[in-house]
C-alpha positions in Angstrom: -10.3 -19.6 14.4 -11.7 -16.3 13.4 -12.5 -15.3 9.9 -11.4 -12.2 7.9 -13.0 -11.0 4.6 -10.6 -9.0 2.3 -11.8 -7.2 -0.8 -9.2 -6.7 -3.6 -7.4 -9.7 -2.1 -5.4 -11.0 -5.0 -2.8 -8.2 -5.3 -0.9 -5.5 -3.4 -2.1 -4.5 0.1 -5.0 -6.9 0.0 -2.7 -9.9 -0.8 -0.4 -8.8 2.0 -3.3 -8.8 4.4 -4.3 -12.2 3.2 -0.7 -13.6 3.7 -0.4 -12.1 7.2 -3.8 -13.1 8.5 -3.5 -16.6 7.1 -0.1 -16.9 8.8 -1.7 -15.8 12.0 -4.3 -18.6 11.7 -7.3 -16.7 10.5 -9.7 -18.3 8.0 -10.3 -16.1 5.0 -13.0 -14.9 2.6 -11.1 -13.7 -0.5 -13.0 -11.2 -2.7 -11.9 -9.9 -6.1 -13.1 -10.0 -9.7 -10.8 -12.7 -11.1 -12.0 -16.2 -10.1 -8.9 -17.9 -11.4 -6.6 -15.7 -9.4 -8.8 -16.0 -6.3 -8.8 -19.8 -6.6 -5.0 -19.9 -6.9 -4.6 -17.6 -3.9 -7.0 -19.6 -1.8 -5.2 -22.9 -2.6 -1.8 -21.5 -1.9 -2.8 -20.0 1.5 -4.7 -23.2 2.5 -1.7 -25.4 1.6 0.8 -23.2 3.3 -1.0 -22.3 6.5 -3.7 -24.9 6.9 -6.5 -22.4 7.0 -9.8 -22.4 5.2 -10.0 -19.9 2.3 -13.4 -19.2 0.8 -13.5 -17.6 -2.7 -16.1 -14.9 -3.5 -16.0 -13.4 -7.0 -17.5 -9.9 -7.0 -17.2 -6.6 -8.8 -17.7 -3.9 -6.3 -18.4 -1.4 -9.0 -21.8 -3.2 -9.4 -24.8 -3.4 -7.1 -24.8 -7.2 -7.6 -21.2 -7.4 -6.4 -21.7 -5.2 -3.4 -24.9 -7.1 -2.4 -23.1 -10.5 -2.7 -20.3 -9.4 -0.4 -22.8 -7.7 2.0 -24.8 -10.9 2.2 -21.7 -12.8 3.2 -20.8 -10.3 5.8 -24.3 -10.5 7.3 -24.3 -14.3 7.5 -24.7 -15.0 11.3 -24.0 -18.7 10.9 -20.6 -18.1 9.4 -19.5 -14.8 11.0 -16.8 -12.5 9.7 -14.7 -11.1 12.5 -12.5 -8.7 10.5 -13.4 -6.8 7.3 -10.6 -5.3 5.2 -12.1 -2.9 2.6 -9.1 -2.7 0.3 -10.6 -2.8 -3.2 -9.8 0.3 -5.2 -8.1 1.9 -8.2 -6.8 5.1 -9.7 -7.6 7.1 -12.8 -4.9 8.8 -14.8 -5.5 12.3 -15.8 -6.8 15.7 -14.7 -10.4 16.4 -13.9 -12.5 16.6 -17.1 -9.8 14.5 -18.8 -11.1 11.4 -17.1 -14.5 10.1 -18.5 -17.3 10.7 -16.1 -18.2 7.0 -16.1 -14.8 6.2 -14.7 -15.1 8.9 -12.0 -18.5 7.5 -11.0 -17.1 3.9 -10.9 -14.4 5.1 -8.6 -16.9 6.6 -6.2 -19.0 3.4 -6.4 -16.0 1.3 -5.2 -14.2 3.8 -2.9 -17.3 5.3 -1.2 -20.6 3.4 -1.8 -19.1 -0.1 -1.4 -17.2 0.9 1.7 -20.3 2.4 3.2 -22.5 -0.6 2.5 -20.0 -3.3 3.4 -19.0 -1.5 6.6 -22.6 -1.3 7.6 -23.3 -4.9 6.8 -20.2 -6.1 8.8 -20.6 -3.8 11.8 -24.3 -4.6 12.3 -23.4 -8.3 12.7 -20.3 -7.5 14.8 -22.2 -5.3 17.2 -24.7 -8.1 17.9 -21.8 -10.3 18.9 -20.0 -7.6 20.8 -16.7 -7.9 18.9 -15.1 -7.4 15.5 -13.0 -5.0 13.4 -13.0 -3.1 10.1 -10.0 -1.7 8.3 -10.9 0.7 5.5 -8.0 1.3 3.2 -7.6 5.0 2.4 -4.5 6.9 1.5 -2.3 9.8 2.5 -3.9 11.4 -0.6 -6.9 11.9 1.8 -5.0 14.8 3.4 -4.2 16.9 0.3 -6.4 18.5 -2.4 -5.9 15.9 -5.1 -9.0 15.4 -7.3 -11.5 12.6 -7.2 -9.2 10.0 -5.8 -8.0 12.1 -2.9 -11.6 13.3 -2.2 -12.9 9.7 -2.1 -10.1 8.7 0.3 -10.8 11.7 2.5 -14.4 10.5 2.7 -13.2 7.1 3.8 -11.1 8.7 6.6 -13.9 10.9 7.8 -16.6 8.2 7.6 -14.4 5.7 9.5 -13.6 8.1 12.3 -17.3 9.0 12.6 -18.5 5.4 12.6 -15.8 4.5 15.1 -17.1 7.1 17.5 -20.7 6.0 17.0 -19.7 2.4 17.8 -17.5 3.2 20.8 -18.1 0.8 23.6 -19.7 -1.8 21.3 -16.6 -4.0 21.0 -16.3 -3.1 17.3 -13.2 -1.3 16.2 -12.9 0.7 13.0 -9.7 2.1 11.5 -8.8 4.0 8.3 -5.4 2.9 6.9 -3.6 5.6 5.1 -0.5 4.4 3.2 1.7 6.3 0.8 3.4 4.7 -2.3 3.4 0.9 -2.0 5.0 -1.5 -4.4 1.9 -3.1 -5.9 0.0 -3.4 -9.2 -1.9 -0.2 -8.5 0.1 2.3 -10.7 0.6 -0.2 -13.5 -3.2 -0.9 -13.7 -3.8 2.8 -13.9 -1.2 3.3 -16.6 0.9 5.5 -14.4 4.7 5.7 -14.6 6.7 5.2 -11.4 10.3 5.8 -12.5 10.4 9.3 -11.1 9.2 8.3 -7.6 12.1 8.5 -5.1 13.1 5.2 -3.6 12.6 6.5 -0.1 8.9 7.1 -0.7 8.2 3.4 -1.4 6.7 1.2 1.3 6.8 -2.6 1.6 3.2 -4.1 1.7 4.0 -6.7 4.3 5.6 -4.3 6.7 2.7 -1.9 6.1 0.1 -4.6 7.0 2.0 -5.5 10.2 2.0 -1.9 11.3 -1.7 -1.5 10.4 -2.8 -4.5 12.4 -0.7 -3.3 15.4 -2.5 0.1 15.2 -5.9 -1.6 15.0 -5.0 -3.6 18.1 -4.1 -0.4 19.9 -7.5 1.1 19.1 -6.4 3.8 16.7 -9.0 5.1 14.2 -6.4 6.4 11.7 -3.2 4.6 10.8 -0.3 6.2 8.9 2.0 3.3 9.3 5.4 4.7 8.5 7.5 7.5 10.2 8.4 9.1 6.9 4.8 9.6 5.9 3.8 10.6 9.5 6.4 13.4 9.2 5.2 14.4 5.7 1.6 14.6 6.9 2.7 16.8 9.8 4.2 19.2 7.3 1.0 19.1 5.3 -1.1 20.2 8.3 1.1 23.3 8.6 1.3 24.3 4.9 -1.1 27.0 3.5 -3.9 25.3 1.6 -3.3 27.4 -1.5 0.3 26.5 -1.7 -0.4 22.9 -0.9 -3.0 22.7 -3.7 -0.5 23.9 -6.3 2.2 21.5 -5.1 0.0 18.5 -4.9 -1.6 19.2 -8.3 1.8 19.1 -10.0 3.2 16.2 -8.1 -0.1 14.3 -8.4 0.0 14.5 -12.2 3.6 13.3 -12.1 3.3 10.5 -9.5 -0.3 9.6 -8.6 -3.9 9.1 -9.6 -6.4 11.9 -10.2 
């Protein structure tokens, strides 16, 4: 069996990755802040699929948390074959309305942790000549949308660059860019979702299936839904000034800063 490490594994996209990978026979390292939820998840996946599920409690907004996960990724005796950098969150409000401490915490989780954990994982994977990393970004990466969008744009650019640098090593990297997914994300950020059209919502399990298929195909960016692929095509053609105004208004209504 191979082993996958998933950050933010107890809810949403992370939980969907855990379900799918366990069903496919992968052992897991489950990472989140809540030990009780992690333990319940690990027990459920072990009992249902017969895989081994290791629990690692860590807060990726802290150096201690990042270092703990990095050390597990670098363990050559118990190698991790797939890293899913999924942990993340949103802040509600416009720039300067959000406390600077919250903005910096977001950058710590979305940028610094992704950089450090990707480095730890891929160094060990390159030595073995195989492995994969999925860095969860967002379609917000492609529009001017505050700190959240900027952090996810960094994830996309970083992942594509690292994938090029590691080409031919046997290590694959991919940025996953979903749209609205029915998870705890918006509730945790205190954002209402009543006004989001039904057609914009994605199913987390279908999203993960499409993402893993894209990773197997060797893609470095995955927008795993035809609706969002079409929307991002329109975004590429729209004037940046117009796009900025539209995304600013819709972002305050629907999404994180």
